[in-house]
Each structure stands twice: as structure tokens, then as C-alpha cells.
Biopython code that builds the backbone (N, CA, C, O; Angstrom):
import numpy as np
from Bio.PDB.StructureBuilder import StructureBuilder

atoms = [
    (1, "MET", "N", (10.522, -4.469, -3.737)),
    (1, "MET", "CA", (10.397, -3.787, -2.463)),
    (1, "MET", "C", (10.794, -4.732, -1.347)),
    (1, "MET", "O", (10.424, -5.906, -1.338)),
    (2, "THR", "N", (11.543, -4.203, -0.422)),
    (2, "THR", "CA", (11.962, -5.026, 0.703)),
    (2, "THR", "C", (11.105, -4.811, 1.945)),
    (2, "THR", "O", (11.166, -5.594, 2.893)),
    (3, "ARG", "N", (10.304, -3.743, 1.936)),
    (3, "ARG", "CA", (9.425, -3.480, 3.080)),
    (3, "ARG", "C", (8.178, -2.752, 2.595)),
    (3, "ARG", "O", (8.117, -2.285, 1.458)),
    (4, "LEU", "N", (7.187, -2.664, 3.475)),
    (4, "LEU", "CA", (5.954, -1.959, 3.135)),
    (4, "LEU", "C", (6.166, -0.451, 3.183)),
    (4, "LEU", "O", (7.034, 0.040, 3.905)),
    (5, "SER", "N", (5.388, 0.259, 2.430)),
    (5, "SER", "CA", (5.459, 1.721, 2.427)),
    (5, "SER", "C", (4.934, 2.281, 3.742)),
    (5, "SER", "O", (4.118, 1.651, 4.416)),
    (6, "ASN", "N", (5.409, 3.468, 4.097)),
    (6, "ASN", "CA", (4.918, 4.146, 5.297)),
    (6, "ASN", "C", (3.579, 4.813, 5.051)),
    (6, "ASN", "O", (2.760, 4.926, 5.963)),
    (7, "ILE", "N", (3.354, 5.254, 3.828)),
    (7, "ILE", "CA", (2.109, 5.920, 3.452)),
    (7, "ILE", "C", (1.916, 5.744, 1.950)),
    (7, "ILE", "O", (2.885, 5.611, 1.202)),
    (8, "VAL", "N", (0.664, 5.746, 1.518)),
    (8, "VAL", "CA", (0.342, 5.605, 0.093)),
    (8, "VAL", "C", (-0.537, 6.780, -0.309)),
    (8, "VAL", "O", (-1.463, 7.150, 0.414)),
    (9, "ILE", "N", (-0.242, 7.363, -1.463)),
    (9, "ILE", "CA", (-1.066, 8.435, -2.014)),
    (9, "ILE", "C", (-1.797, 7.869, -3.224)),
    (9, "ILE", "O", (-1.170, 7.402, -4.175)),
    (10, "ILE", "N", (-3.116, 7.913, -3.184)),
    (10, "ILE", "CA", (-3.951, 7.364, -4.250)),
    (10, "ILE", "C", (-4.631, 8.524, -4.959)),
    (10, "ILE", "O", (-5.283, 9.354, -4.325)),
    (11, "ILE", "N", (-4.477, 8.578, -6.274)),
    (11, "ILE", "CA", (-4.974, 9.715, -7.041)),
    (11, "ILE", "C", (-6.470, 9.615, -7.325)),
    (11, "ILE", "O", (-7.168, 10.619, -7.185)),
    (12, "ASP", "N", (-6.983, 8.487, -7.706)),
    (12, "ASP", "CA", (-8.407, 8.350, -8.022)),
    (12, "ASP", "C", (-8.977, 7.209, -7.191)),
    (12, "ASP", "O", (-8.781, 6.037, -7.512)),
    (13, "GLN", "N", (-9.676, 7.558, -6.134)),
    (13, "GLN", "CA", (-10.166, 6.564, -5.177)),
    (13, "GLN", "C", (-11.106, 5.553, -5.818)),
    (13, "GLN", "O", (-11.045, 4.365, -5.501)),
    (14, "GLN", "N", (-11.968, 6.006, -6.707)),
    (14, "GLN", "CA", (-12.905, 5.078, -7.338)),
    (14, "GLN", "C", (-12.188, 4.127, -8.290)),
    (14, "GLN", "O", (-12.537, 2.949, -8.374)),
    (15, "GLU", "N", (-11.194, 4.631, -9.001)),
    (15, "GLU", "CA", (-10.464, 3.803, -9.966)),
    (15, "GLU", "C", (-9.499, 2.850, -9.264)),
    (15, "GLU", "O", (-9.329, 1.711, -9.700)),
    (16, "GLU", "N", (-8.874, 3.300, -8.196)),
    (16, "GLU", "CA", (-7.855, 2.518, -7.490)),
    (16, "GLU", "C", (-8.409, 1.924, -6.200)),
    (16, "GLU", "O", (-7.743, 1.937, -5.164)),
    (17, "TYR", "N", (-9.607, 1.416, -6.268)),
    (17, "TYR", "CA", (-10.279, 0.858, -5.097)),
    (17, "TYR", "C", (-9.499, -0.321, -4.505)),
    (17, "TYR", "O", (-9.417, -0.460, -3.284)),
    (18, "THR", "N", (-8.932, -1.162, -5.359)),
    (18, "THR", "CA", (-8.189, -2.332, -4.885)),
    (18, "THR", "C", (-6.964, -1.908, -4.080)),
    (18, "THR", "O", (-6.671, -2.494, -3.038)),
    (19, "ALA", "N", (-6.255, -0.899, -4.557)),
    (19, "ALA", "CA", (-5.079, -0.410, -3.830)),
    (19, "ALA", "C", (-5.479, 0.135, -2.464)),
    (19, "ALA", "O", (-4.794, -0.104, -1.469)),
    (20, "LEU", "N", (-6.577, 0.859, -2.418)),
    (20, "LEU", "CA", (-7.048, 1.396, -1.146)),
    (20, "LEU", "C", (-7.464, 0.271, -0.205)),
    (20, "LEU", "O", (-7.180, 0.325, 0.992)),
    (21, "ARG", "N", (-8.121, -0.725, -0.729)),
    (21, "ARG", "CA", (-8.539, -1.873, 0.089)),
    (21, "ARG", "C", (-7.318, -2.599, 0.660)),
    (21, "ARG", "O", (-7.339, -3.022, 1.816)),
    (22, "GLU", "N", (-6.258, -2.748, -0.135)),
    (22, "GLU", "CA", (-5.038, -3.395, 0.350)),
    (22, "GLU", "C", (-4.370, -2.562, 1.439)),
    (22, "GLU", "O", (-3.831, -3.114, 2.398)),
    (23, "CYS", "N", (-4.402, -1.250, 1.299)),
    (23, "CYS", "CA", (-3.855, -0.381, 2.350)),
    (23, "CYS", "C", (-4.612, -0.583, 3.653)),
    (23, "CYS", "O", (-4.009, -0.653, 4.724)),
    (24, "ILE", "N", (-5.919, -0.674, 3.563)),
    (24, "ILE", "CA", (-6.734, -0.902, 4.758)),
    (24, "ILE", "C", (-6.393, -2.254, 5.375)),
    (24, "ILE", "O", (-6.243, -2.359, 6.592)),
    (25, "ASP", "N", (-6.269, -3.291, 4.545)),
    (25, "ASP", "CA", (-5.957, -4.631, 5.048)),
    (25, "ASP", "C", (-4.600, -4.683, 5.741)),
    (25, "ASP", "O", (-4.453, -5.345, 6.768)),
    (26, "TRP", "N", (-3.611, -3.991, 5.185)),
    (26, "TRP", "CA", (-2.253, -4.018, 5.724)),
    (26, "TRP", "C", (-2.021, -2.964, 6.800)),
    (26, "TRP", "O", (-0.971, -2.956, 7.442)),
    (27, "GLY", "N", (-2.992, -2.075, 7.002)),
    (27, "GLY", "CA", (-2.836, -1.042, 8.021)),
    (27, "GLY", "C", (-1.925, 0.095, 7.598)),
    (27, "GLY", "O", (-1.318, 0.753, 8.443)),
    (28, "ILE", "N", (-1.825, 0.331, 6.299)),
    (28, "ILE", "CA", (-0.981, 1.402, 5.773)),
    (28, "ILE", "C", (-1.841, 2.650, 5.601)),
    (28, "ILE", "O", (-2.890, 2.582, 4.959)),
    (29, "PRO", "N", (-1.425, 3.786, 6.157)),
    (29, "PRO", "CA", (-2.200, 5.018, 5.964)),
    (29, "PRO", "C", (-2.240, 5.410, 4.490)),
    (29, "PRO", "O", (-1.242, 5.281, 3.780)),
    (30, "ALA", "N", (-3.380, 5.883, 4.041)),
    (30, "ALA", "CA", (-3.537, 6.277, 2.640)),
    (30, "ALA", "C", (-4.156, 7.661, 2.557)),
    (30, "ALA", "O", (-5.080, 7.995, 3.299)),
    (31, "ILE", "N", (-3.630, 8.453, 1.642)),
    (31, "ILE", "CA", (-4.205, 9.756, 1.321)),
    (31, "ILE", "C", (-4.845, 9.609, -0.044)),
    (31, "ILE", "O", (-4.179, 9.220, -1.003)),
    (32, "CYS", "N", (-6.131, 9.916, -0.143)),
    (32, "CYS", "CA", (-6.854, 9.756, -1.405)),
    (32, "CYS", "C", (-7.280, 11.111, -1.944)),
    (32, "CYS", "O", (-7.866, 11.926, -1.230)),
    (33, "ILE", "N", (-6.979, 11.334, -3.198)),
    (33, "ILE", "CA", (-7.458, 12.514, -3.899)),
    (33, "ILE", "C", (-8.651, 12.052, -4.723)),
    (33, "ILE", "O", (-8.525, 11.172, -5.575)),
    (34, "ILE", "N", (-9.811, 12.653, -4.462)),
    (34, "ILE", "CA", (-11.013, 12.214, -5.159)),
    (34, "ILE", "C", (-11.484, 13.290, -6.119)),
    (34, "ILE", "O", (-11.174, 14.470, -5.958)),
    (35, "ASP", "N", (-12.230, 12.867, -7.110)),
    (35, "ASP", "CA", (-12.766, 13.767, -8.121)),
    (35, "ASP", "C", (-14.025, 14.451, -7.581)),
    (35, "ASP", "O", (-14.568, 14.050, -6.552)),
    (36, "THR", "N", (-14.471, 15.464, -8.272)),
    (36, "THR", "CA", (-15.646, 16.205, -7.817)),
    (36, "THR", "C", (-16.935, 15.401, -7.934)),
    (36, "THR", "O", (-17.941, 15.766, -7.327)),
    (37, "ASN", "N", (-16.925, 14.321, -8.696)),
    (37, "ASN", "CA", (-18.129, 13.510, -8.827)),
    (37, "ASN", "C", (-18.220, 12.429, -7.748)),
    (37, "ASN", "O", (-19.101, 11.572, -7.812)),
    (38, "SER", "N", (-17.326, 12.457, -6.761)),
    (38, "SER", "CA", (-17.336, 11.483, -5.674)),
    (38, "SER", "C", (-17.909, 12.108, -4.415)),
    (38, "SER", "O", (-17.807, 13.316, -4.199)),
    (39, "ASN", "N", (-18.502, 11.278, -3.600)),
    (39, "ASN", "CA", (-19.026, 11.722, -2.316)),
    (39, "ASN", "C", (-18.124, 11.145, -1.224)),
    (39, "ASN", "O", (-18.209, 9.952, -0.935)),
    (40, "PRO", "N", (-17.265, 11.961, -0.612)),
    (40, "PRO", "CA", (-16.323, 11.417, 0.371)),
    (40, "PRO", "C", (-17.002, 10.823, 1.595)),
    (40, "PRO", "O", (-16.465, 9.893, 2.197)),
    (41, "ILE", "N", (-18.154, 11.327, 1.976)),
    (41, "ILE", "CA", (-18.847, 10.792, 3.149)),
    (41, "ILE", "C", (-19.292, 9.356, 2.898)),
    (41, "ILE", "O", (-19.139, 8.505, 3.775)),
    (42, "SER", "N", (-19.835, 9.074, 1.728)),
    (42, "SER", "CA", (-20.263, 7.703, 1.430)),
    (42, "SER", "C", (-19.064, 6.774, 1.329)),
    (42, "SER", "O", (-19.167, 5.601, 1.690)),
    (43, "GLN", "N", (-17.929, 7.270, 0.845)),
    (43, "GLN", "CA", (-16.726, 6.445, 0.747)),
    (43, "GLN", "C", (-16.216, 6.093, 2.141)),
    (43, "GLN", "O", (-15.853, 4.945, 2.398)),
    (44, "ILE", "N", (-16.187, 7.072, 3.037)),
    (44, "ILE", "CA", (-15.731, 6.816, 4.404)),
    (44, "ILE", "C", (-16.654, 5.818, 5.083)),
    (44, "ILE", "O", (-16.186, 4.905, 5.763)),
    (45, "PHE", "N", (-17.962, 5.982, 4.905)),
    (45, "PHE", "CA", (-18.920, 5.065, 5.511)),
    (45, "PHE", "C", (-18.723, 3.649, 4.980)),
    (45, "PHE", "O", (-18.780, 2.686, 5.744)),
    (46, "ARG", "N", (-18.493, 3.518, 3.671)),
    (46, "ARG", "CA", (-18.302, 2.195, 3.077)),
    (46, "ARG", "C", (-17.065, 1.513, 3.659)),
    (46, "ARG", "O", (-17.103, 0.317, 3.948)),
    (47, "PHE", "N", (-15.966, 2.255, 3.835)),
    (47, "PHE", "CA", (-14.747, 1.654, 4.356)),
    (47, "PHE", "C", (-14.857, 1.346, 5.842)),
    (47, "PHE", "O", (-14.244, 0.393, 6.322)),
    (48, "GLN", "N", (-15.627, 2.136, 6.573)),
    (48, "GLN", "CA", (-15.842, 1.821, 7.979)),
    (48, "GLN", "C", (-16.625, 0.521, 8.110)),
    (48, "GLN", "O", (-16.375, -0.260, 9.029)),
    (49, "GLN", "N", (-17.563, 0.280, 7.209)),
    (49, "GLN", "CA", (-18.316, -0.973, 7.240)),
    (49, "GLN", "C", (-17.397, -2.154, 6.955)),
    (49, "GLN", "O", (-17.547, -3.212, 7.566)),
    (50, "MET", "N", (-16.456, -1.990, 6.044)),
    (50, "MET", "CA", (-15.542, -3.078, 5.712)),
    (50, "MET", "C", (-14.586, -3.379, 6.857)),
    (50, "MET", "O", (-14.150, -4.519, 7.021)),
    (51, "MET", "N", (-14.261, -2.367, 7.645)),
    (51, "MET", "CA", (-13.300, -2.550, 8.721)),
    (51, "MET", "C", (-13.891, -3.321, 9.893)),
    (51, "MET", "O", (-13.145, -3.889, 10.691)),
    (52, "THR", "N", (-15.208, -3.353, 10.013)),
    (52, "THR", "CA", (-15.815, -4.050, 11.150)),
    (52, "THR", "C", (-16.171, -5.467, 10.798)),
    (52, "THR", "O", (-16.692, -6.199, 11.640)),
]
sb = StructureBuilder()
sb.init_structure("model")
sb.init_model(0)
sb.init_chain("A")
sb.init_seg("    ")
for serial, (resi, resn, name, xyz) in enumerate(atoms, 1):
    if name == "N":
        sb.init_residue(resn, " ", resi, " ")
    sb.init_atom(name, np.array(xyz, "f"), 0.0, 1.0, " ", f" {name:<3s}", serial, name[0])
structure = sb.get_structure()
């Protein structure tokens, strides 16, 4: 790759946590598809804590 992606689509947020964390670090927008056993509110709260 010669440049960073404009957007990243992540299929399993819990499984691909490292990829999502790298997107946050690099400022790349990410779309996450989560399974029914995930709580999106707790995931958003966790990432907001990491960003501060």
C-alpha cells in the first residue's frame, strides 16, 4: 500500500479489535458490523475512554 485507506469496514468488532484500535489511532473512519451477542453502547463507551 502506498497510502492509508479512506475508510475501513470491519466485520467482527470483537474479533478484529486490533484493527479497530489502529483505525482510531490513525484517524481512519471505520464501519463495524457487530454480532447480536455484542452491546454496541458498551463498545462505543470503551472507545471513547481510549480516545481521551
